[in-house]
C-alpha positions in Angstrom: -47.3 -8.5 34.9 -46.3 -8.2 31.3 -43.2 -6.4 30.1 -45.2 -3.5 28.3 -46.9 -2.3 31.5 -44.5 0.3 32.0 -46.3 1.6 35.5 -45.0 -1.5 37.1 -42.1 -2.5 35.2 -39.3 -1.7 37.6 -41.2 -3.6 40.2 -41.3 -6.5 37.7 -37.8 -6.3 37.2 -36.8 -6.5 40.8 -39.3 -9.3 41.7 -37.8 -11.5 38.5 -41.5 -11.4 37.1 -41.1 -10.6 33.5 -43.0 -12.1 30.5 -43.4 -11.6 27.0 -47.0 -12.1 26.3 -48.1 -8.9 24.9 -48.9 -8.5 21.2 -45.8 -6.4 20.9 -43.5 -9.2 21.4 -45.0 -11.8 19.0 -42.3 -10.7 16.3 -39.3 -10.8 18.6 -37.5 -14.1 18.4 -36.7 -16.2 21.4 -33.1 -15.6 21.3 -33.7 -11.9 21.6 -36.1 -12.4 24.6 -33.6 -14.6 26.3 -30.9 -12.0 25.7 -33.1 -9.2 27.3 -34.1 -11.5 30.3 -30.1 -12.1 31.0 -29.5 -8.5 31.2 -32.3 -7.9 33.4 -31.6 -10.6 36.0 -31.6 -9.2 39.5 -28.9 -11.5 40.6 -25.5 -10.2 39.8 -23.8 -13.5 39.6 -26.2 -14.5 36.7 -26.5 -11.3 34.7 -24.6 -10.9 31.7 -21.3 -9.0 31.8 -20.7 -6.2 29.2 -18.1 -8.7 27.5 -20.5 -11.8 27.7 -23.1 -9.3 26.3 -21.1 -8.3 23.5 -20.4 -12.0 22.8 -23.8 -13.2 23.1 -24.6 -15.0 19.6 -28.0 -13.0 19.2 -25.6 -9.7 19.3 -22.9 -11.1 17.1 -25.4 -12.4 14.4 -27.2 -8.9 14.6 -24.4 -6.5 15.4 -24.1 -4.9 11.7 -26.7 -3.4 9.6 -25.2 -5.5 6.9 -24.3 -8.9 7.9 -20.8 -9.7 7.6 -21.6 -12.9 5.6 -22.8 -10.6 2.8 -19.9 -8.2 2.4 -17.2 -8.4 -0.4 -13.8 -9.6 0.8 -10.8 -9.0 -1.1 -7.5 -10.9 -1.3 -4.3 -9.9 -3.0 -2.4 -12.0 -5.5 1.1 -11.2 -6.6 4.7 -12.2 -6.0 7.1 -10.9 -3.2 9.0 -7.7 -3.9 6.3 -6.5 -6.3 5.2 -3.4 -4.1 2.5 -5.4 -2.2 3.1 -3.7 1.2 3.0 -0.3 -0.5 -0.2 -1.0 -2.3 -1.5 -2.5 1.2 -0.9 0.5 3.0 -2.6 2.8 0.2 -5.8 0.8 0.6 -5.6 0.7 4.2 -5.9 4.5 4.1 -9.3 4.1 2.6 -12.5 4.9 4.8 -14.1 1.6 4.0 -11.3 -1.1 3.7 -9.1 -2.1 6.5 -5.9 -3.9 5.0 -3.7 -4.9 8.1 -0.3 -6.4 7.8 -0.6 -10.1 7.4 -0.1 -12.5 10.1 -0.3 -15.6 7.9 -2.7 -17.5 9.8 -3.4 -20.2 7.2 0.3 -20.5 6.2 1.5 -21.1 9.8 -1.3 -23.3 11.2 -2.3 -25.4 8.4 1.0 -27.7 8.9 0.5 -28.2 12.6 -3.5 -28.1 12.4 -3.7 -31.9 13.4 -1.7 -31.1 16.8 -5.2 -29.4 18.0 -7.0 -32.9 17.6 -10.6 -33.2 16.3 -11.9 -29.7 15.9 -15.2 -30.6 16.2 -14.5 -30.9 19.9 -15.5 -27.6 21.2 -12.7 -27.7 23.6 -10.0 -28.1 21.0 -11.5 -25.6 18.7 -11.6 -23.0 21.4 -7.8 -23.9 22.1 -7.2 -23.2 18.5 -9.2 -19.9 18.7 -6.9 -18.8 21.4 -3.7 -19.8 19.6 -4.8 -17.8 16.6 -5.7 -14.8 18.1 -2.3 -14.8 20.3 -0.4 -15.1 16.8 -2.1 -12.0 15.6 -1.8 -10.1 18.8 1.9 -10.5 18.5 2.2 -9.9 14.8 5.5 -8.3 13.9 3.6 -5.2 12.8 1.2 -4.5 15.8 -2.5 -4.4 14.7 -4.2 -1.3 16.5 -7.6 -0.2 17.2 -9.3 2.8 16.0 -7.9 4.8 18.6 -4.3 3.5 18.2 -4.1 1.0 21.0 -2.7 -2.2 20.7 -5.7 -4.3 19.7 -6.7 -7.5 21.7 -9.4 -9.9 20.4 -12.3 -10.8 22.7 -12.0 -14.7 22.3 -15.7 -15.7 23.0 -16.6 -13.0 20.2 -14.2 -14.6 17.7 -15.3 -18.2 18.8 -19.0 -17.1 18.2 -18.3 -15.7 14.8 -16.5 -18.7 13.7 -19.2 -20.7 14.9 -21.7 -19.1 13.2 -19.9 -19.3 10.0 -19.4 -23.1 10.4 -23.0 -23.4 10.9 -23.8 -21.5 7.8 -21.5 -23.7 5.8 -23.2 -27.0 7.4 -26.5 -25.5 6.5 -25.3 -25.1 2.9 -24.1 -28.7 2.6 -20.4 -28.0 2.6 -18.4 -31.0 4.4 -16.3 -29.2 7.3 -12.5 -30.1 7.1 -9.8 -28.6 9.4 -9.2 -25.9 6.5 -12.6 -24.7 7.1 -12.2 -24.7 10.8 -9.2 -22.6 10.6 -10.5 -20.4 7.8 -13.5 -19.5 10.1 -11.4 -18.2 12.7 -9.4 -16.1 10.2 -12.6 -14.5 8.7 -13.7 -13.6 12.3 -10.5 -12.2 13.1 -10.4 -10.1 9.9 -14.1 -9.0 10.3 -13.7 -8.1 14.0 -10.7 -5.9 13.1 -12.5 -4.1 10.2 -15.4 -3.5 12.7 -12.9 -2.2 15.4 -11.5 0.3 12.6 -15.1 1.4 11.6 -14.7 0.1 8.4 -17.0 -1.9 6.1 -14.6 -4.1 4.2 -11.2 -6.1 4.6 -8.4 -7.1 2.5 -5.9 -9.9 3.3 -2.4 -9.5 1.8 -1.0 -12.9 2.8 0.0 -14.1 -0.8 -0.5 -17.7 -0.1 -4.2 -17.4 0.3 -4.6 -18.3 -3.3 -3.7 -21.8 -2.3 -7.0 -22.4 -0.7 -9.0 -20.9 -3.5 -11.6 -23.9 -3.5 -12.0 -23.4 0.1 -12.4 -19.5 -0.2 -15.0 -19.9 -3.0 -17.1 -22.1 -1.0 -16.9 -20.3 2.2 -17.4 -16.8 0.7 -19.2 -17.5 -2.6 -18.5 -16.1 -5.9 -20.4 -12.9 -5.3 -18.5 -11.9 -2.3 -14.7 -13.4 -3.2 -12.7 -11.0 -4.9 -8.8 -10.9 -5.9 -6.7 -7.9 -6.3 -4.0 -8.9 -8.9 -0.7 -7.2 -8.5 1.6 -7.3 -11.4 5.0 -5.9 -11.6 7.7 -6.0 -14.3 9.9 -9.2 -13.5 12.9 -7.4 -14.0 12.0 -4.8 -11.3 11.2 -7.9 -8.9 14.6 -9.3 -9.6 16.5 -6.0 -8.7 14.3 -5.5 -5.7 15.4 -9.0 -4.4 19.0 -8.2 -5.1 18.9 -4.8 -3.3 17.4 -6.6 -0.2 
C-alpha cells in the first residue's frame, strides 16, 4: 500500500509496509523519505528519539528558512579596555543579533589542537566537539537559552552542523586543516546559540579572531564576513587600564 492511501495509512504503518511510489513523492529527496520512515518505525528501539530526530542531518540542513551558510556573521575588532563589553551588551539587546560573552574557543584550543590527534578521524573529532561544548557551557559568564536557563549544547547537533560546514568547504576545494576543524565547531556553537535565542545573526567579541582572518574569509566568504571596528582614544584606554 502506498503512503498516500489515507484509508489504510494506519494499518500500513503498523505493518511496516510504507512505500513512496506515488507521484506526490517524486520531488522528495531520499534523505527526507528515510527520515520519515525512521520516525514511523513501529519498533521503539529503532525509532528515532526526539533528540536523534532534531540532530538528523536532513533536519539540521533544512531547519531554517534561511540556511545558516548564507547569513552574515559579525566579529568585533578592537583593543582591550575599549568599551567592547559595553558595546557587546548593547548589540545583544537587538532582536536579531545574539552577542554572548566570548569563551575564546580559538584562542584556548588552537595551542593544544594537536593533542586531539588526527581530526579527520571521526572519534577524535567528536571528542573535540565535546571538549569545546564543555568550555562554552562552563564559560565564566553563563550562556542562557531564550527562557533564561543555562544552555546545554546537544553534541550530535553541533557535530552534524560542523560536519556539514566541513563538507561544504571540501566541495569548494578548500584544504581542511586543524583550524578549519575547530572553526567549524565554533560556527556550529554560535549558530545554535543564536537559534536558541530566536535570533537571525550572531556576533563574536573575541578580539583575537582577527588572527584567523584568512581562514574566516574562506569559511564565510566576503559576502558574509563582517567586522565591527571599535576605536577609542588611546589615552582613555591607558586610563582605563590604570583604573583596573
